[in-house]
All heavy atoms as an XYZ file, in Angstrom:
830
protein
N      16.324    -20.098      0.366
C      16.555    -20.640     -0.956
C      15.286    -21.256     -1.538
O      15.126    -21.331     -2.734
C      17.685    -21.673     -0.870
C      18.287    -21.977     -2.205
S      18.770    -20.493     -3.047
C      20.310    -20.947     -3.688
N      14.366    -21.658     -0.659
C      13.125    -22.279     -1.092
C      12.305    -21.335     -1.977
O      11.618    -21.782     -2.901
C      12.341    -22.701      0.146
C      11.137    -23.517     -0.121
C      10.546    -24.149      1.127
C      10.465    -23.214      2.299
N       9.713    -23.749      3.430
N      12.387    -20.031     -1.718
C      11.607    -19.074     -2.497
C      12.030    -19.061     -3.968
O      11.206    -18.827     -4.841
C      11.683    -17.670     -1.885
C      13.064    -17.168     -1.662
N      13.784    -17.506     -0.535
C      13.865    -16.392     -2.413
C      14.979    -16.928     -0.607
N      15.047    -16.252     -1.739
N      13.296    -19.339     -4.254
C      13.749    -19.400     -5.650
C      13.195    -20.637     -6.346
O      12.854    -20.598     -7.530
C      15.267    -19.360     -5.740
C      15.803    -18.028     -5.319
C      16.511    -17.743     -4.201
C      15.635    -16.773     -6.000
N      16.797    -16.404     -4.131
C      16.273    -15.787     -5.229
C      15.004    -16.401     -7.175
C      16.291    -14.446     -5.606
C      15.021    -15.064     -7.551
C      15.666    -14.104     -6.770
N      13.072    -21.737     -5.617
C      12.446    -22.935     -6.173
C      10.968    -22.661     -6.470
O      10.462    -23.046     -7.527
C      12.592    -24.113     -5.204
C      11.909    -25.410     -5.629
C      12.515    -25.945     -6.930
C      12.024    -26.448     -4.527
N      10.293    -21.993     -5.548
C       8.892    -21.636     -5.767
C       8.742    -20.753     -7.009
O       7.827    -20.940     -7.807
C       8.303    -20.910     -4.556
C       8.136    -21.759     -3.337
C       8.036    -21.168     -2.095
C       8.078    -23.146     -3.409
C       7.861    -21.927     -0.947
C       7.909    -23.921     -2.258
C       7.801    -23.307     -1.030
N       9.651    -19.794     -7.169
C       9.598    -18.920     -8.336
C       9.846    -19.718     -9.614
O       9.164    -19.510    -10.624
C      10.602    -17.770     -8.205
C      10.564    -16.716     -9.311
C       9.171    -16.098     -9.449
C      11.607    -15.638     -9.036
N      10.783    -20.645     -9.592
C      11.062    -21.477    -10.771
C       9.845    -22.330    -11.140
O       9.487    -22.427    -12.321
C      12.279    -22.364    -10.511
N       9.196    -22.926    -10.142
C       7.990    -23.723    -10.403
C       6.902    -22.836    -11.005
O       6.211    -23.216    -11.956
C       7.503    -24.418     -9.113
C       6.114    -25.036     -9.313
C       8.495    -25.479     -8.673
N       6.764    -21.639    -10.479
C       5.771    -20.698    -10.979
C       6.043    -20.334    -12.438
O       5.124    -20.318    -13.265
C       5.770    -19.441    -10.110
O       4.861    -18.499    -10.612
N       7.289    -20.068    -12.761
C       7.659    -19.700    -14.131
C       7.399    -20.865    -15.085
O       6.796    -20.685    -16.157
C       9.132    -19.236    -14.199
C       9.296    -17.907    -13.467
C       9.599    -19.125    -15.649
C      10.745    -17.519    -13.192
N       7.844    -22.047    -14.714
C       7.648    -23.218    -15.582
C       6.151    -23.485    -15.778
O       5.704    -23.759    -16.906
C       8.371    -24.452    -15.013
C       7.969    -25.726    -15.749
C       9.882    -24.255    -15.088
N       5.363    -23.389    -14.720
C       3.917    -23.618    -14.825
C       3.257    -22.596    -15.742
O       2.394    -22.942    -16.555
C       3.266    -23.556    -13.443
O       3.775    -24.563    -12.618
N       3.675    -21.355    -15.624
C       3.118    -20.303    -16.480
C       3.490    -20.539    -17.934
O       2.657    -20.362    -18.833
C       3.609    -18.937    -16.002
C       2.994    -17.767    -16.734
C       3.803    -17.333    -17.945
O       5.019    -17.569    -17.971
O       3.202    -16.752    -18.869
N       4.714    -20.950    -18.185
C       5.165    -21.208    -19.554
C       4.411    -22.395    -20.155
O       3.986    -22.352    -21.317
C       6.697    -21.415    -19.587
C       7.153    -21.984    -20.915
C       7.412    -20.100    -19.288
N       4.227    -23.452    -19.379
C       3.458    -24.616    -19.855
C       2.020    -24.187    -20.170
O       1.470    -24.541    -21.218
C       3.500    -25.758    -18.815
C       2.482    -26.836    -19.153
C       4.896    -26.350    -18.734
N       1.412    -23.422    -19.276
C       0.032    -22.983    -19.479
C      -0.095    -22.106    -20.723
O      -1.008    -22.300    -21.534
C      -0.460    -22.224    -18.245
N       0.804    -21.167    -20.886
C       0.743    -20.284    -22.043
C       0.996    -21.048    -23.332
O       0.345    -20.795    -24.351
C       1.757    -19.128    -21.882
O       1.453    -18.421    -20.673
C       1.694    -18.166    -23.048
N       1.916    -21.996    -23.294
C       2.185    -22.815    -24.479
C       0.960    -23.649    -24.856
O       0.646    -23.805    -26.036
C       3.370    -23.740    -24.223
O       4.535    -22.987    -23.964
N       0.276    -24.181    -23.865
C      -0.921    -24.989    -24.123
C      -2.080    -24.142    -24.646
O      -2.981    -24.662    -25.317
C      -1.332    -25.729    -22.859
N      -2.049    -22.846    -24.354
C      -3.131    -21.985    -24.793
C      -3.268    -21.984    -26.316
O      -4.379    -22.014    -26.853
C      -2.922    -20.554    -24.281
C      -4.170    -19.710    -24.398
S      -3.974    -18.050    -23.759
C      -3.602    -18.358    -22.048
N      -2.165    -21.984    -27.034
C      -2.223    -22.028    -28.496
C      -2.867    -23.327    -28.956
O      -3.674    -23.335    -29.880
C      -0.830    -21.887    -29.095
C      -0.835    -21.945    -30.619
C       0.443    -21.475    -31.214
C       0.485    -21.582    -32.704
N      -0.546    -20.845    -33.425
N      -2.542    -24.425    -28.287
C      -3.088    -25.732    -28.657
C      -4.551    -25.902    -28.249
O      -5.210    -26.840    -28.704
C      -2.253    -26.844    -28.009
O      -0.914    -26.749    -28.436
N      -5.059    -25.026    -27.389
C      -6.449    -25.145    -26.946
C      -7.434    -24.612    -27.989
O      -8.628    -24.857    -27.876
C      -6.657    -24.403    -25.623
O      -6.739    -23.007    -25.836
N      -6.924    -23.891    -28.993
C      -7.769    -23.327    -30.052
C      -8.965    -22.584    -29.470
O     -10.119    -22.915    -29.733
C      -8.221    -24.407    -31.044
C      -7.076    -24.973    -31.841
C      -6.501    -26.183    -31.484
C      -6.544    -24.270    -32.923
C      -5.424    -26.698    -32.196
C      -5.467    -24.776    -33.647
C      -4.917    -25.988    -33.276
O      -3.852    -26.484    -33.987
N      -8.642    -21.594    -28.637
C      -9.693    -20.771    -28.044
C     -10.528    -21.525    -27.031
O     -11.732    -21.305    -26.923
N      -9.887    -22.426    -26.307
C     -10.534    -23.251    -25.282
C     -11.599    -24.179    -25.871
O     -12.570    -24.526    -25.209
C     -11.105    -22.398    -24.147
C     -10.051    -21.741    -23.321
C      -9.709    -20.414    -23.526
C      -9.377    -22.455    -22.347
C      -8.718    -19.802    -22.767
C      -8.385    -21.853    -21.578
C      -8.048    -20.523    -21.796
N     -11.395    -24.605    -27.116
C     -12.314    -25.574    -27.723
C     -11.789    -27.003    -27.621
O     -12.531    -27.941    -27.899
C     -12.564    -25.233    -29.210
O     -11.321    -25.267    -29.912
C     -13.211    -23.862    -29.351
N     -10.542    -27.192    -27.226
C      -9.949    -28.520    -27.027
C      -9.814    -28.749    -25.525
O      -9.183    -27.952    -24.825
C      -8.581    -28.622    -27.702
C      -8.588    -28.311    -29.181
C      -9.161    -29.463    -29.950
C      -9.065    -29.154    -31.435
N      -9.640    -30.161    -32.245
N     -10.381    -29.846    -25.030
C     -10.474    -30.069    -23.595
C      -9.121    -30.208    -22.901
O      -8.838    -29.498    -21.928
C     -11.328    -31.317    -23.298
C     -11.501    -31.641    -21.811
C     -12.201    -30.512    -21.079
C     -12.242    -32.956    -21.636
N      -8.267    -31.118    -23.360
C      -7.014    -31.391    -22.642
C      -6.105    -30.161    -22.586
O      -5.655    -29.779    -21.495
C      -6.300    -32.627    -23.223
C      -4.924    -32.800    -22.592
C      -7.140    -33.886    -23.016
N      -5.844    -29.494    -23.721
C      -5.010    -28.286    -23.611
C      -5.652    -27.204    -22.732
O      -4.953    -26.492    -22.009
C      -4.864    -27.807    -25.053
C      -5.119    -29.001    -25.888
C      -6.116    -29.827    -25.120
N      -6.972    -27.112    -22.763
C      -7.667    -26.121    -21.933
C      -7.479    -26.425    -20.446
O      -7.267    -25.511    -19.642
C      -9.159    -26.089    -22.266
O      -9.345    -25.687    -23.610
N      -7.548    -27.701    -20.084
C      -7.313    -28.092    -18.694
C      -5.873    -27.810    -18.274
O      -5.624    -27.404    -17.133
C      -7.648    -29.566    -18.496
C      -9.128    -29.942    -18.601
C      -9.298    -31.459    -18.546
C      -9.938    -29.254    -17.521
N      -4.931    -28.013    -19.198
C      -3.520    -27.705    -18.911
C      -3.360    -26.205    -18.664
O      -2.640    -25.786    -17.747
C      -2.607    -28.193    -20.047
C      -2.611    -29.722    -20.087
C      -1.181    -27.654    -19.881
C      -1.935    -30.316    -21.311
N      -4.036    -25.379    -19.457
C      -3.962    -23.923    -19.281
C      -4.467    -23.526    -17.894
O      -3.771    -22.832    -17.148
C      -4.776    -23.188    -20.369
C      -4.875    -21.696    -20.068
C      -4.163    -23.403    -21.742
N      -5.651    -23.977    -17.541
C      -6.260    -23.589    -16.261
C      -5.416    -24.101    -15.089
O      -5.122    -23.355    -14.146
C      -7.717    -24.101    -16.174
C      -8.294    -23.889    -14.792
C      -8.559    -23.412    -17.238
N      -5.011    -25.367    -15.157
C      -4.205    -25.941    -14.080
C      -2.846    -25.261    -13.987
O      -2.377    -24.935    -12.888
C      -4.012    -27.459    -14.304
O      -5.300    -28.079    -14.388
C      -3.212    -28.087    -13.181
N      -2.225    -25.036    -15.134
C      -0.904    -24.398    -15.149
C      -0.919    -23.013    -14.547
O      -0.043    -22.656    -13.747
N      -1.943    -22.214    -14.882
C      -2.022    -20.873    -14.300
C      -2.335    -20.923    -12.808
O      -1.818    -20.118    -12.033
C      -3.037    -20.002    -15.039
C      -2.483    -19.430    -16.324
C      -3.106    -19.665    -17.535
C      -1.331    -18.658    -16.322
C      -2.601    -19.152    -18.711
C      -0.812    -18.135    -17.488
C      -1.452    -18.377    -18.690
O      -0.948    -17.870    -19.845
N      -3.164    -21.867    -12.391
C      -3.461    -21.996    -10.956
C      -2.185    -22.325    -10.180
O      -1.899    -21.713     -9.143
C      -4.523    -23.068    -10.728
N      -1.404    -23.273    -10.691
C      -0.143    -23.639    -10.040
C       0.822    -22.452    -10.065
O       1.477    -22.142     -9.064
C       0.481    -24.887    -10.714
C       1.894    -25.136    -10.221
C      -0.400    -26.111    -10.477
N       0.898    -21.772    -11.208
C       1.816    -20.635    -11.347
C       1.503    -19.545    -10.328
O       2.401    -19.046     -9.644
C       1.744    -20.072    -12.763
N       0.241    -19.177    -10.209
C      -0.110    -18.097     -9.286
C       0.025    -18.533     -7.830
O       0.405    -17.732     -6.974
C      -1.506    -17.547     -9.583
C      -1.529    -16.695    -10.816
C      -2.289    -17.072    -11.912
C      -0.786    -15.538    -10.895
C      -2.303    -16.296    -13.057
C      -0.776    -14.752    -12.036
C      -1.551    -15.132    -13.127
N      -0.260    -19.791     -7.548
C      -0.076    -20.273     -6.182
C       1.398    -20.176     -5.772
O       1.718    -19.618     -4.717
C      -0.576    -21.709     -6.036
C      -0.256    -22.294     -4.687
C      -0.944    -21.878     -3.552
C       0.759    -23.234     -4.535
C      -0.639    -22.389     -2.301
C       1.069    -23.747     -3.281
C       0.370    -23.323     -2.168
O       0.690    -23.816     -0.933
N       2.290    -20.689     -6.620
C       3.712    -20.651     -6.267
C       4.278    -19.237     -6.324
O       5.174    -18.904     -5.554
C       4.515    -21.636     -7.126
C       4.438    -23.038     -6.613
C       3.499    -23.919     -7.103
C       5.278    -23.466     -5.593
C       3.397    -25.216     -6.604
C       5.198    -24.754     -5.084
C       4.249    -25.634     -5.596
N       3.740    -18.394     -7.194
C       4.155    -16.990     -7.185
C       3.755    -16.342     -5.867
O       4.527    -15.578     -5.280
C       3.555    -16.234     -8.368
C       3.970    -14.773     -8.500
C       5.484    -14.630     -8.672
C       3.238    -14.120     -9.665
N       2.580    -16.682     -5.359
C       2.151    -16.101     -4.072
C       3.052    -16.554     -2.925
O       3.328    -15.783     -2.010
C       0.692    -16.465     -3.780
O       0.558    -17.820     -3.407
N       3.537    -17.800     -2.981
C       4.482    -18.262     -1.958
C       5.813    -17.517     -2.075
O       6.440    -17.190     -1.064
C       4.725    -19.770     -2.097
C       3.535    -20.686     -1.834
C       3.930    -22.141     -2.051
C       2.958    -20.465     -0.449
N       6.218    -17.245     -3.296
C       7.458    -16.508     -3.535
C       7.391    -15.110     -2.920
O       8.370    -14.615     -2.375
C       7.715    -16.393     -5.058
O       7.790    -17.698     -5.609
C       8.989    -15.633     -5.358
N       6.211    -14.507     -2.995
C       6.058    -13.122     -2.536
C       6.140    -12.966     -1.029
O       6.187    -11.851     -0.525
C       4.741    -12.543     -3.056
C       4.640    -12.469     -4.576
C       3.292    -11.900     -4.988
C       5.782    -11.670     -5.173
N       6.201    -14.070     -0.306
C       6.425    -13.987      1.145
C       7.856    -13.546      1.448
O       8.125    -13.021      2.521
C       6.162    -15.349      1.804
C       4.716    -15.759      1.799
C       4.551    -17.114      2.459
C       3.101    -17.532      2.491
N       2.907    -18.828      3.157
N       8.766    -13.760      0.499
C      10.181    -13.458      0.714
C      10.730    -12.419     -0.254
O      11.468    -11.532      0.132
C      11.025    -14.745      0.558
O      10.470    -15.759      1.385
C      12.461    -14.507      0.951
N      10.374    -12.549     -1.522
C      10.915    -11.660     -2.553
C       9.909    -10.529     -2.797
O       8.712    -10.797     -2.928
C      11.171    -12.439     -3.861
C      12.165    -13.579     -3.616
C      11.698    -11.515     -4.953
C      12.374    -14.486     -4.819
N      10.375     -9.279     -2.889
C       9.464     -8.163     -3.165
C       8.697     -8.384     -4.477
O       9.239     -8.933     -5.439
C      10.387     -6.948     -3.271
C      11.609     -7.327     -2.512
C      11.754     -8.818     -2.693
N       7.455     -7.943     -4.505
C       6.583     -8.206     -5.644
C       7.157     -7.678     -6.962
O       7.067     -8.343     -7.994
C       5.153     -7.668     -5.389
C       5.120     -6.161     -5.315
C       4.195     -8.189     -6.439
N       7.749     -6.503     -6.956
C       8.302     -5.938     -8.195
C       9.438     -6.771     -8.752
O       9.537     -6.986     -9.967
N      10.290     -7.248     -7.878
C      11.427     -8.071     -8.295
C      10.943     -9.441     -8.772
O      11.335     -9.921     -9.840
C      12.437     -8.229     -7.139
C      12.974     -6.871     -6.694
C      13.548     -9.191     -7.506
C      13.746     -6.124     -7.749
N      10.081    -10.078     -7.988
C       9.567    -11.406     -8.350
C       8.833    -11.344     -9.688
O       9.028    -12.197    -10.554
C       8.648    -11.943     -7.263
N       8.007    -10.327     -9.871
C       7.230    -10.227    -11.100
C       8.117     -9.923    -12.296
O       7.892    -10.450    -13.391
C       6.123     -9.180    -10.965
C       5.139     -9.274    -12.093
C       4.225    -10.320    -12.143
C       5.142     -8.347    -13.125
C       3.332    -10.432    -13.192
C       4.250     -8.444    -14.173
C       3.343     -9.488    -14.209
O       2.471     -9.601    -15.259
N       9.140     -9.107    -12.102
C      10.065     -8.809    -13.199
C      10.764    -10.085    -13.671
O      10.895    -10.331    -14.882
C      11.090     -7.766    -12.761
N      11.206    -10.895    -12.738
C      11.879    -12.148    -13.082
C      10.888    -13.117    -13.709
O      11.153    -13.727    -14.747
C      12.556    -12.764    -11.839
C      13.682    -11.848    -11.362
C      13.076    -14.165    -12.131
C      14.223    -12.188     -9.988
N       9.714    -13.248    -13.110
C       8.665    -14.153    -13.584
C       8.247    -13.804    -15.009
O       8.230    -14.653    -15.896
C       7.484    -14.055    -12.624
C       6.349    -14.997    -12.845
C       6.308    -16.316    -12.514
C       5.065    -14.681    -13.378
N       5.068    -16.833    -12.823
C       4.289    -15.851    -13.346
C       4.488    -13.502    -13.875
C       2.974    -15.891    -13.802
C       3.183    -13.553    -14.323
C       2.439    -14.735    -14.285
N       7.925    -12.534    -15.220
C       7.461    -12.098    -16.534
C       8.583    -12.136    -17.564
O       8.387    -12.594    -18.693
C       6.879    -10.683    -16.431
N       9.773    -11.679    -17.167
C      10.890    -11.639    -18.111
C      11.282    -13.011    -18.614
O      11.409    -13.239    -19.822
N      11.463    -13.933    -17.696
C      11.828    -15.287    -18.112
C      10.685    -15.956    -18.866
O      10.916    -16.707    -19.813
C      12.271    -16.124    -16.921
C      13.602    -15.701    -16.301
C      13.920    -16.563    -15.088
C      14.722    -15.766    -17.317
N       9.452    -15.671    -18.464
C       8.304    -16.216    -19.188
C       8.267    -15.744    -20.628
O       8.037    -16.536    -21.548
N       8.515    -14.457    -20.859
C       8.528    -13.900    -22.213
C       9.579    -14.601    -23.065
O       9.312    -15.028    -24.192
C       8.803    -12.382    -22.176
C       7.601    -11.640    -21.616
C       9.177    -11.852    -23.559
C       7.884    -10.196    -21.254
N      10.773    -14.717    -22.540
C      11.865    -15.323    -23.302
C      11.580    -16.801    -23.577
O      11.734    -17.272    -24.710
C      13.214    -15.135    -22.574
C      14.313    -15.920    -23.248
C      13.571    -13.649    -22.508
N      11.151    -17.534    -22.562
C      10.879    -18.962    -22.753
C       9.736    -19.196    -23.727
O       9.808    -20.094    -24.576
C      10.595    -19.632    -21.405
C      11.803    -19.741    -20.474
C      11.368    -20.210    -19.086
C      12.864    -20.656    -21.053
N       8.680    -18.404    -23.657
C       7.569    -18.538    -24.599
C       8.028    -18.201    -26.016
O       7.637    -18.862    -26.979
C       6.377    -17.653    -24.181
C       5.721    -18.226    -22.937
C       5.372    -17.497    -25.306
C       5.112    -19.600    -23.126
N       8.869    -17.193    -26.156
C       9.420    -16.867    -27.474
C      10.200    -18.023    -28.070
O      10.046    -18.366    -29.245
N      11.018    -18.660    -27.249
C      11.824    -19.799    -27.708
C      10.930    -20.993    -28.035
O      11.109    -21.659    -29.066
C      12.901    -20.168    -26.654
C      13.589    -21.480    -27.005
C      13.922    -19.040    -26.539
N       9.942    -21.260    -27.190
C       9.019    -22.376    -27.443
C       8.216    -22.127    -28.722
O       8.025    -23.042    -29.531
C       8.098    -22.605    -26.226
C       8.920    -23.237    -25.096
C       6.894    -23.473    -26.586
C       8.209    -23.290    -23.769
N       7.754    -20.921    -28.913
C       7.036    -20.580    -30.143
C       7.898    -20.787    -31.380
O       7.430    -21.275    -32.409
N       9.153    -20.453    -31.270
C      10.103    -20.618    -32.376
C      10.359    -22.101    -32.659
O      10.294    -22.546    -33.805
C      11.392    -19.879    -32.039
C      12.515    -20.074    -32.997
C      12.532    -19.761    -34.327
C      13.793    -20.617    -32.706
N      13.747    -20.071    -34.875
C      14.549    -20.602    -33.895
C      14.393    -21.102    -31.550
C      15.846    -21.063    -33.954
C      15.693    -21.553    -31.612
C      16.404    -21.536    -32.804
N      10.619    -22.886    -31.604
C      10.977    -24.297    -31.772
C       9.766    -25.156    -32.140
O       9.823    -25.943    -33.080
C      11.652    -24.853    -30.493
C      13.011    -24.191    -30.297
C      11.800    -26.367    -30.566
C      13.667    -24.504    -28.954
N       8.673    -25.017    -31.403
C       7.550    -25.941    -31.549
C       6.435    -25.458    -32.471
O       5.667    -26.271    -32.983
C       6.951    -26.280    -30.178
C       7.891    -27.053    -29.303
C       8.535    -26.431    -28.243
C       8.155    -28.389    -29.540
C       9.413    -27.137    -27.424
C       9.033    -29.110    -28.737
C       9.661    -28.486    -27.678
N       6.312    -24.154    -32.666
C       5.222    -23.638    -33.483
C       5.714    -22.974    -34.768
O       4.903    -22.417    -35.511
C       4.366    -22.658    -32.675
C       3.725    -23.278    -31.473
N       2.748    -24.241    -31.556
C       3.933    -23.079    -30.149
C       2.382    -24.604    -30.341
N       3.086    -23.916    -29.466
N       7.014    -23.011    -34.998
C       7.568    -22.453    -36.228
C       7.432    -20.947    -36.352
O       7.480    -20.406    -37.456
N       7.276    -20.254    -35.228
C       7.144    -18.807    -35.264
C       8.528    -18.178    -35.424
O       9.484    -18.583    -34.775
C       6.451    -18.314    -33.997
C       5.047    -18.869    -33.884
C       4.387    -18.576    -32.549
O       5.025    -18.154    -31.590
N       3.089    -18.802    -32.487
N       8.609    -17.220    -36.306
C       9.889    -16.587    -36.619
C      10.251    -15.535    -35.578
O       9.386    -14.827    -35.069
C       9.839    -15.931    -38.001
C       9.445    -16.880    -39.120
C      10.480    -17.954    -39.315
C      10.071    -18.899    -40.432
N      10.447    -20.240    -40.235
N      11.538    -15.471    -35.261
C      12.070    -14.426    -34.397
C      13.086    -13.636    -35.210
O      14.112    -14.173    -35.612
C      12.755    -15.035    -33.163
C      11.867    -15.791    -32.189
C      12.706    -16.429    -31.094
C      10.833    -14.864    -31.584
N      12.778    -12.363    -35.464
C      13.728    -11.541    -36.207
C      14.767    -10.960    -35.245
O      14.700    -11.152    -34.026
C      13.013    -10.451    -37.004
C      12.190     -9.503    -36.149
O      12.261     -9.592    -34.900
O      11.471     -8.674    -36.723
N      15.738    -10.276    -35.809
C      16.835     -9.740    -35.009
C      16.358     -8.822    -33.886
O      16.810     -8.967    -32.742
C      17.858     -9.032    -35.893
C      19.088     -8.482    -35.176
C      19.858     -9.605    -34.487
C      19.972     -7.727    -36.153
N      15.440     -7.871    -34.151
C      14.967     -7.035    -33.031
C      14.318     -7.849    -31.910
O      14.490     -7.530    -30.733
C      13.966     -6.085    -33.687
C      14.408     -6.003    -35.110
C      14.924     -7.390    -35.439
N      13.581     -8.915    -32.258
C      12.955     -9.755    -31.234
C      14.013    -10.463    -30.401
O      13.923    -10.513    -29.168
C      12.017    -10.779    -31.875
N      15.029    -10.999    -31.063
C      16.103    -11.694    -30.351
C      16.881    -10.713    -29.473
O      17.186    -11.020    -28.316
C      17.042    -12.421    -31.341
C      18.266    -12.986    -30.632
C      16.280    -13.540    -32.059
N      17.170     -9.531    -30.003
C      17.874     -8.520    -29.203
C      17.035     -8.090    -27.994
O      17.555     -7.947    -26.886
C      18.224     -7.306    -30.060
C      19.316     -7.519    -31.108
C      19.459     -6.279    -31.985
C      20.637     -7.886    -30.459
N      15.746     -7.893    -28.209
C      14.866     -7.502    -27.111
C      14.824     -8.563    -26.021
O      14.896     -8.251    -24.831
N      14.732     -9.824    -26.427
C      14.722    -10.903    -25.431
C      16.065    -11.002    -24.731
O      16.123    -11.301    -23.537
C      14.338    -12.223    -26.096
C      12.871    -12.310    -26.391
S      12.387    -13.954    -26.860
C      12.091    -13.731    -28.577
N      17.134    -10.718    -25.455
C      18.456    -10.694    -24.824
C      18.531     -9.608    -23.765
O      19.106     -9.821    -22.689
N      17.949     -8.447    -24.049
C      17.935     -7.368    -23.058
C      17.086     -7.729    -21.842
O      17.423     -7.380    -20.710
C      17.431     -6.071    -23.693
C      18.375     -5.433    -24.714
C      17.691     -4.278    -25.435
C      19.659     -4.976    -24.043
N      15.994     -8.439    -22.079
C      15.172     -8.903    -20.952
C      15.988     -9.844    -20.069
O      16.002     -9.710    -18.844
C      13.889     -9.588    -21.457
C      12.953     -8.549    -22.078
C      13.188    -10.339    -20.323
C      11.777     -9.143    -22.837
N      16.669    -10.801    -20.692
C      17.525    -11.717    -19.923
C      18.600    -10.964    -19.169
O      18.889    -11.266    -18.011
C      18.168    -12.754    -20.847
C      17.304    -13.923    -21.257
C      18.055    -14.815    -22.243
C      16.867    -14.724    -20.057
N      19.206     -9.980    -19.819
C      20.229     -9.171    -19.164
C      19.644     -8.454    -17.948
O      20.275     -8.391    -16.889
C      20.828     -8.166    -20.151
C      21.963     -7.299    -19.638
C      23.147     -8.155    -19.190
C      22.391     -6.307    -20.703
N      18.420     -7.954    -18.076
C      17.762     -7.306    -16.942
C      17.547     -8.259    -15.781
O      17.781     -7.909    -14.624
N      17.120     -9.478    -16.086
C      16.926    -10.482    -15.030
C      18.254    -10.800    -14.349
O      18.335    -10.904    -13.124
C      16.273    -11.760    -15.600
C      16.287    -12.895    -14.594
C      14.837    -11.461    -16.049
N      19.310    -10.927    -15.130
C      20.637    -11.210    -14.567
C      21.095    -10.058    -13.685
O      21.582    -10.275    -12.572
C      21.656    -11.497    -15.694
C      21.326    -12.833    -16.359
C      23.083    -11.497    -15.156
C      22.061    -13.078    -17.663
N      20.913     -8.838    -14.147
C      21.325     -7.669    -13.362
C      20.570     -7.626    -12.032
O      21.161     -7.378    -10.974
C      21.115     -6.366    -14.163
C      22.156     -6.297    -15.284
C      21.187     -5.136    -13.260
C      21.909     -5.188    -16.286
N      19.277     -7.890    -12.069
C      18.491     -7.912    -10.825
C      19.055     -8.953     -9.867
O      19.255     -8.680     -8.678
C      17.000     -8.198    -11.121
C      16.352     -6.991    -11.774
C      16.256     -8.591     -9.843
C      14.955     -7.265    -12.320
N      19.314    -10.147    -10.370
C      19.760    -11.235     -9.500
C      21.180    -11.064     -8.996
O      21.495    -11.472     -7.887
C      19.619    -12.580    -10.217
C      18.204    -13.064    -10.186
O      17.682    -13.376     -9.134
N      17.564    -13.086    -11.326
N      22.036    -10.460     -9.788
C      23.437    -10.338     -9.387
C      23.686     -9.083     -8.545
O      24.412     -9.133     -7.565
C      24.353    -10.340    -10.630
C      25.796    -10.034    -10.255
C      24.277    -11.699    -11.345
N      23.045     -7.981     -8.903
C      23.401     -6.708     -8.281
C      22.370     -6.127     -7.321
O      22.702     -5.289     -6.495
C      23.704     -5.667     -9.371
C      24.877     -6.033    -10.231
C      24.692     -6.417    -11.540
C      26.161     -6.023     -9.710
C      25.773     -6.778    -12.338
C      27.252     -6.380    -10.501
C      27.051     -6.764    -11.814
N      21.113     -6.539     -7.413
C      20.085     -5.939     -6.573
C      20.139     -6.482     -5.148
O      20.217     -7.688     -4.944
C      18.695     -6.204     -7.166
O      17.711     -5.692     -6.297
N      20.063     -5.587     -4.207
C      20.025     -5.990     -2.795
C      18.586     -6.271     -2.356
O      18.359     -6.754     -1.260
C      20.636     -4.897     -1.929
C      22.126     -4.715     -2.166
C      22.671     -3.667     -1.235
C      24.111     -3.320     -1.395
N      24.987     -4.073     -2.180
N      17.614     -5.991     -3.220
C      16.215     -6.208     -2.866
C      15.651     -7.515     -3.419
O      14.473     -7.782     -3.256
C      15.337     -5.058     -3.396
O      15.409     -5.040     -4.821
C      15.757     -3.741     -2.821
N      16.479     -8.344     -4.037
C      15.947     -9.535     -4.714
C      15.766    -10.729     -3.788
O      15.476    -11.811     -4.256
C      16.837     -9.904     -5.907
O      18.102    -10.311     -5.466
N      15.924    -10.578     -2.506
C      15.660    -11.661     -1.582
C      16.806    -12.640     -1.416
O      16.596    -13.776     -1.049
N      18.032    -12.208     -1.665
C      19.201    -13.101     -1.492
C      19.502    -13.310     -0.035
O      19.385    -12.493      0.786
C      20.443    -12.509     -2.162
C      20.357    -12.492     -3.656
N      20.351    -13.622     -4.416
C      20.246    -11.476     -4.533
C      20.269    -13.312     -5.682
N      20.202    -12.015     -5.778
């Protein structure tokens, strides 16, 4: 069960880092830039721990899929970025894919 916690930490760290990237203004702002670098370092470290148990394709699909959806939501809420119907439907399909992997796949490290 620890591998799922590692994956969650990795996803949250990646989302924080990517969110801070917009605020770094091309790495010209020190604090957001440090958050980006630290967040990605933590994300990749915990992703590497996850890969000891969960196959790389499954872990990366979950990591990337949830990251895409969370970044889309954060961009919408905090940066005023618009999400049209196709974007919302696409993110819904990504979430559905993550759910299908976790519920039905025998290779997801359950």
